[in-house]
FIZAVEX-89781 format. One record per residue (C-alpha): residue number from 1; residue in three letters; y, x, z. Coordinates in steps of 0.05 Angstrom, whole numbers, plus 5000, padded with zeros to 4 digits. Each point is the difference from the previous one (the first is absolute). Example, Ala and Ser with C-alpha at 12.3 -4.5 7.8 and 13.67 -1.06 7.14 Angstrom:
BEGIN
- tivo:lovo:c2:c1:c3
- 1:ALA:4910:5246:5156
- 2:SER:5069:5027:4987
This chain:
BEGIN
- tivo:lovo:c2:c1:c3
- 1:MET:8878:5606:2032
- 2:PHE:5017:4931:5026
- 3:GLU:4956:4967:5053
- 4:ARG:4965:4934:4994
- 5:TYR:5019:4947:5050
- 6:PRO:4945:4997:5054
- 7:THR:4959:4937:4995
- 8:LYS:4937:4969:5029
- 9:LYS:4937:5018:4962
- 10:ILE:4956:4943:4977
- 11:TYR:4939:4998:4955
- 12:ILE:4988:4959:4937
- 13:GLY:4926:5010:4994
- 14:ASP:4992:5075:5003
- 15:VAL:5071:5015:4976
- 16:ALA:5049:5019:5054
- 17:VAL:5071:4972:4993
- 18:GLY:5057:5026:5042
- 19:GLY:5004:5057:5050
- 20:ASP:4983:5066:4967
- 21:ALA:4958:4968:4945
- 22:PRO:5018:5015:4927
- 23:ILE:5042:4946:4966
- 24:SER:4951:4956:4963
- 25:VAL:5011:4966:4933
- 26:GLN:4977:4928:4990
- 27:SER:4993:4951:4943
- 28:MET:4979:4928:4990
- 29:THR:4952:4969:4949
- 30:TYR:5025:4947:4951
- 31:SER:4933:4968:4985
- 32:LYS:4980:4933:5028
- 33:THR:4968:5024:5064
- 34:GLU:4942:4951:4994
- 35:ASP:4982:5036:4935
- 36:VAL:4961:5053:5038
- 37:THR:4981:5041:4939
- 38:SER:5071:5007:4975
- 39:THR:5029:5013:5069
- 40:VAL:4949:5054:5016
- 41:GLU:5012:5032:4932
- 42:GLN:5075:5003:5014
- 43:ILE:4989:5028:5070
- 44:LYS:4955:5055:4972
- 45:ARG:5054:5017:4949
- 46:LEU:5049:5007:5056
- 47:HIS:4952:5043:5040
- 48:PHE:4992:5049:4943
- 49:ALA:5076:5001:4991
- 50:GLY:5009:5024:5071
- 51:CYS:5015:4935:5037
- 52:ASP:4990:5003:5075
- 53:ILE:5001:4925:5019
- 54:VAL:4993:4938:4957
- 55:ARG:5025:4929:5011
- 56:VAL:4975:4936:4969
- 57:ALA:5032:4931:4997
- 58:VAL:4966:4945:5040
- 59:PRO:5034:4936:4977
- 60:ASP:4941:4952:5010
- 61:MET:4931:4991:5028
- 62:ALA:4964:5027:4939
- 63:ALA:5038:5066:5007
- 64:ALA:4987:5004:5075
- 65:GLU:4925:4988:4990
- 66:ALA:4996:5055:4947
- 67:LEU:5025:5054:5047
- 68:LYS:4933:5015:5032
- 69:GLU:4968:5016:4933
- 70:ILE:5060:5040:4977
- 71:LYS:4999:5041:5063
- 72:SER:4926:5016:4991
- 73:GLN:5014:5032:4932
- 74:ILE:5060:5044:5015
- 75:SER:5018:5060:5043
- 76:LEU:5075:4991:5006
- 77:PRO:5028:4965:5062
- 78:LEU:5013:4927:4982
- 79:VAL:5061:4960:5021
- 80:ALA:5003:4924:4994
- 81:ASP:5068:4972:4979
- 82:ILE:5010:4932:5032
- 83:HIS:5055:4950:4988
- 84:PHE:5008:4928:5025
- 85:ASN:4929:4986:5023
- 86:TYR:4981:5035:5065
- 87:ARG:4928:4975:4994
- 88:LEU:4990:5048:4942
- 89:ALA:5018:5057:5046
- 90:LEU:4946:4979:5049
- 91:ILE:4947:5002:4945
- 92:ALA:5028:5066:4971
- 93:ALA:4997:5033:5068
- 94:GLU:4925:4998:4997
- 95:SER:4998:5048:4941
- 96:VAL:5064:5041:4991
- 97:ASP:5033:5059:5034
- 98:CYS:5070:4971:5010
- 99:ILE:5036:4934:4996
- 100:ARG:5069:4994:4969
- 101:ILE:5039:4938:5018
- 102:ASN:5071:4978:4983
- 103:PRO:5026:4967:5064
- 104:GLY:5052:4962:4959
- 105:ASN:4948:4957:4967
- 106:ILE:4938:5001:5045
- 107:GLY:5026:4941:5040
- 108:ASP:4997:4982:5074
- 109:LYS:4993:5058:5048
- 110:ALA:4936:4970:5027
- 111:ARG:4970:5017:4933
- 112:VAL:5022:5072:5005
- 113:LYS:4967:5001:5069
- 114:GLU:4934:4981:4968
- 115:VAL:5007:5056:4949
- 116:VAL:5015:5049:5056
- 117:LYS:4939:4978:5038
- 118:ALA:4955:5010:4940
- 119:CYS:5029:5070:4988
- 120:GLN:4993:5019:5074
- 121:GLU:4926:4981:4999
- 122:ARG:4987:5045:4940
- 123:ASN:5050:5056:5016
- 124:LEU:5040:4987:4937
- 125:PRO:5073:5018:4992
- 126:ILE:5052:4950:4976
- 127:ARG:5056:5016:4951
- 128:ILE:5062:4959:5013
- 129:GLY:5026:4992:4930
- 130:VAL:5073:4977:5000
- 131:ASN:5030:4983:4932
- 132:SER:5073:4983:4990
- 133:GLY:4982:4941:4956
- 134:SER:4956:4966:5052
- 135:LEU:5032:5007:5068
- 136:GLU:4989:4949:5055
- 137:ALA:5053:4945:4999
- 138:GLN:5033:5022:5065
- 139:PHE:5014:5069:4971
- 140:GLU:5019:4980:4930
- 141:ASP:5047:4945:5026
- 142:LYS:5036:5051:5044
- 143:TYR:4998:5063:4958
- 144:GLY:4982:4979:4930
- 145:GLN:4952:5044:4962
- 146:SER:5031:5062:5029
- 147:ALA:4974:5064:5030
- 148:LYS:5022:4975:5068
- 149:GLY:4959:4937:4991
- 150:MET:4939:5041:4980
- 151:VAL:5007:5045:5061
- 152:GLU:5008:4941:5048
- 153:SER:4939:4967:4970
- 154:ALA:4959:5063:5009
- 155:LEU:5023:5010:5072
- 156:TYR:4984:4927:5017
- 157:ASN:4930:5005:4971
- 158:ILE:4986:5068:5030
- 159:LYS:5017:4972:5068
- 160:TYR:4957:4939:4988
- 161:LEU:4939:5044:4985
- 162:GLU:5015:5046:5059
- 163:ASP:5005:4940:5047
- 164:LEU:4929:4983:4977
- 165:GLY:4978:5070:5020
- 166:PHE:4995:5024:4928
- 167:GLU:5029:5067:4979
- 168:ASP:4959:5023:4939
- 169:ILE:5060:4983:4956
- 170:LYS:5032:5027:4938
- 171:VAL:5064:4971:4971
- 172:SER:5031:4992:4931
- 173:LEU:5071:4977:4984
- 174:LYS:5004:4987:4926
- 175:ALA:5057:4976:4956
- 176:SER:5005:5003:4924
- 177:ASP:5060:5047:5001
- 178:VAL:5010:5070:5027
- 179:GLN:5058:4988:5047
- 180:ARG:4970:4945:5043
- 181:THR:4932:5035:5002
- 182:VAL:5029:5066:5024
- 183:GLU:5047:4967:5050
- 184:ALA:4945:4958:5030
- 185:TYR:4952:5058:5010
- 186:ARG:5054:5046:5028
- 187:THR:5024:4947:5048
- 188:LEU:4932:4982:5027
- 189:ARG:4972:5071:5005
- 190:PRO:5030:5020:5068
- 191:LEU:4982:4932:5030
- 192:THR:4924:5001:4995
- 193:PRO:4944:5051:5004
- 194:TYR:4956:4970:4947
- 195:PRO:4985:5031:4932
- 196:PHE:5037:4976:4939
- 197:HIS:4972:4979:4933
- 198:LEU:5055:5016:4949
- 199:GLY:5014:4964:4935
- 200:VAL:5050:4964:4956
- 201:THR:4971:4933:4984
- 202:GLU:5002:4968:4931
- 203:ALA:5028:5066:4974
- 204:GLY:4986:4985:4927
- 205:THR:4970:5038:4942
- 206:LEU:4978:5073:5002
- 207:PHE:5069:5027:4983
- 208:HIS:5040:4956:5048
- 209:SER:4949:5004:5056
- 210:THR:4997:5076:4995
- 211:ILE:5076:5005:5006
- 212:LYS:5007:4950:5057
- 213:SER:4940:5027:5039
- 214:SER:5021:5073:4991
- 215:ILE:5069:4986:5027
- 216:ALA:4979:4954:5058
- 217:LEU:4936:5034:5022
- 218:GLY:5025:5069:4985
- 219:SER:5061:4988:5044
- 220:LEU:4957:4973:5057
- 221:LEU:4948:5055:4995
- 222:LEU:5055:5053:5003
- 223:ASP:5024:4965:5063
- 224:GLY:4931:5010:5030
- 225:ILE:4985:4925:4993
- 226:GLY:4935:4974:4972
- 227:ASP:4925:5004:5013
- 228:THR:4969:4964:4941
- 229:MET:5029:4973:4935
- 230:ARG:4990:4959:4938
- 231:ILE:5037:5004:4934
- 232:SER:5004:4929:4973
- 233:ILE:4996:5003:4925
- 234:THR:4992:4944:4949
- 235:GLY:4947:5039:4962
- 236:GLU:4938:5042:5005
- 237:LEU:4971:5014:5069
- 238:GLU:4992:5075:4991
- 239:LYS:5074:5008:4988
- 240:GLU:5015:4975:5070
- 241:ILE:4959:5057:5028
- 242:GLU:5028:5051:4951
- 243:VAL:5072:4984:5017
- 244:GLY:4986:4996:5075
- 245:LYS:4966:5068:5000
- 246:ALA:5057:5030:4959
- 247:ILE:5052:4974:5050
- 248:LEU:4962:5032:5058
- 249:LYS:4992:5065:4961
- 250:ASP:5073:5005:4978
- 251:ALA:5024:4982:5070
- 252:GLY:4961:5061:5025
- 253:LEU:4951:4959:5041
- 254:VAL:4938:5016:4958
- 255:LYS:4983:5070:4976
- 256:GLU:4952:4986:4942
- 257:GLY:5000:5015:4926
- 258:LEU:5051:5033:4955
- 259:ASN:5075:4994:5007
- 260:ILE:5020:5006:4927
- 261:ILE:5071:5026:4989
- 262:SER:5027:4989:4930
- 263:CYS:5070:5002:4973
- 264:PRO:5036:4941:4969
- 265:THR:5003:4998:4925
- 266:CYS:5063:5031:4970
- 267:GLY:5024:5036:4938
- 268:ARG:4978:5068:5024
- 269:ILE:4926:4983:4998
- 270:GLU:4960:5036:4946
- 271:VAL:4934:4963:5010
- 272:ASP:4970:4930:5005
- 273:LEU:5006:5002:5076
- 274:VAL:4981:4926:5009
- 275:LYS:4933:5012:4966
- 276:ALA:4987:5064:5039
- 277:VAL:5014:4968:5068
- 278:ALA:4959:4939:4983
- 279:GLU:4941:5045:4983
- 280:VAL:5008:5038:5065
- 281:GLU:5002:4936:5040
- 282:GLU:4938:4972:4966
- 283:ARG:4959:5063:5005
- 284:THR:5017:5017:5073
- 285:LYS:4995:4931:5032
- 286:HIS:4931:5019:5029
- 287:ILE:5030:5057:5041
- 288:LYS:5011:4982:5073
- 289:THR:5024:5068:5023
- 290:PRO:5075:4998:5014
- 291:LEU:5036:5045:4951
- 292:ASP:5070:5005:4972
- 293:VAL:4998:5009:4924
- 294:SER:5058:5005:4952
- 295:VAL:5004:4983:4926
- 296:MET:5070:5018:4975
- 297:GLY:5026:4995:4929
- 298:CYS:5051:5055:4995
- 299:ALA:5023:5064:5035
- 300:VAL:5059:4971:5039
- 301:ASN:4962:4977:5061
- 302:ALA:4929:5019:4983
- 303:ILE:4998:5069:5032
- 304:GLY:5034:4975:5064
- 305:GLU:4950:4943:5008
- 306:ALA:4942:5046:4984
- 307:LYS:5017:5045:5059
- 308:SER:4982:4945:5050
- 309:ALA:4944:4968:4959
- 310:ASP:4927:5017:5009
- 311:VAL:4991:4997:4924
- 312:ALA:5054:4991:4947
- 313:ILE:5013:4996:4926
- 314:ALA:5067:5025:4975
- 315:TYR:5007:4979:4927
- 316:GLY:5044:5037:4951
- 317:LYS:5007:4994:4924
- 318:GLY:4930:5001:4971
- 319:SER:4970:5034:5060
- 320:GLY:5005:5004:5076
- 321:LEU:4974:5027:5066
- 322:VAL:4947:4979:5049
- 323:MET:5017:5023:5070
- 324:ARG:4966:5002:5068
- 325:LYS:5047:5002:5060
- 326:GLY:5055:5027:4955
- 327:GLU:4957:5054:4969
- 328:VAL:4986:4998:4925
- 329:VAL:4926:4995:4985
- 330:ALA:5005:4985:4926
- 331:LYS:5049:4997:4942
- 332:LEU:4971:4955:4946
- 333:SER:5017:4958:4940
- 334:GLU:5023:4929:5014
- 335:ASP:4934:4969:4977
- 336:THR:4957:5039:5050
- 337:LEU:5045:4997:5061
- 338:VAL:4973:4935:5030
- 339:GLU:4927:5023:4997
- 340:LYS:5017:5065:5036
- 341:PHE:5043:4962:5050
- 342:LEU:4944:4951:5016
- 343:GLU:4951:5058:5009
- 344:GLU:5047:5032:5051
- 345:VAL:5010:4933:5036
- 346:GLU:4925:4993:5008
- 347:LYS:4996:5071:5027
- 348:ALA:5057:4988:5048
- 349:ALA:4968:4936:5026
- 350:LYS:4933:5034:5010
- 351:GLU:5032:5059:5037
- 352:ALA:5042:4954:5044
- 353:SER:4940:4958:5020
- 354:GLN:4957:5060:5021
């Protein structure tokens, strides 16, 4: 098992980030923040989806002034996302659990100093959010929108906050492509002790974002890099959480729920395997106990996979086997296999949780 890179632990509300804390999954609302009802509704949806931290856009005074009421109606830690106008951060600091600023567009460093002071007074962390598309002029002029420019911007701003006596910091280094994102995080990681917020920015629709994020974040997580993360998807909020949790699970960092092993479709399959696996996924999504289950469509690999699975189906022609830890518990007709399989999965989950 790989080891996570040691980082400073900070707190976003009551959620620890960094150190030995679990890697948290974040998202961001898309409502107009001043629309308190819609924003709270979205945050509650995210909460029920398993989100750990939520961020809202604060583009103007109306949004900033809505934060107090939003905070009073939610239980998730709340992060204010600030661009351009540092005064909005000063107002947001009165209500939220963390301030995110992009140094490339916040303006004069004296303004950053005011934000730092407000956060110090309220014991709020700051996320330094570096984006390749909005670097400070001195870094973009020298390095372009490169990973090197992103790292230099982050180091400059980390030092600026440290010189002000501020160390409750987390850092993100986001580009819209995998290569720059991974290079930036890997380059900066040995140079600073602060926790990292991982993400590929502007990653696109569900399909494209899932691919980009799985490659980039999966690579970094397997390097032991990353303390919190967001999957940026042009789409429904819950999907960001679903994909993020899946990446953590399949990277071996979260032991929760079923690991469903199913074979690719091929000419040997004697059953509607796609339908069977879809039914298994739908009817077991409530199970949180970590189990390996196998649904295989022919005899070639089915028995081998069943030996290491907690529960398995091995389909044949018109019938098949249900197995527990490689031992046959039932031989049934094709149309009754899934029900028996699900019954055994529920039993295995109950036994494992006792």
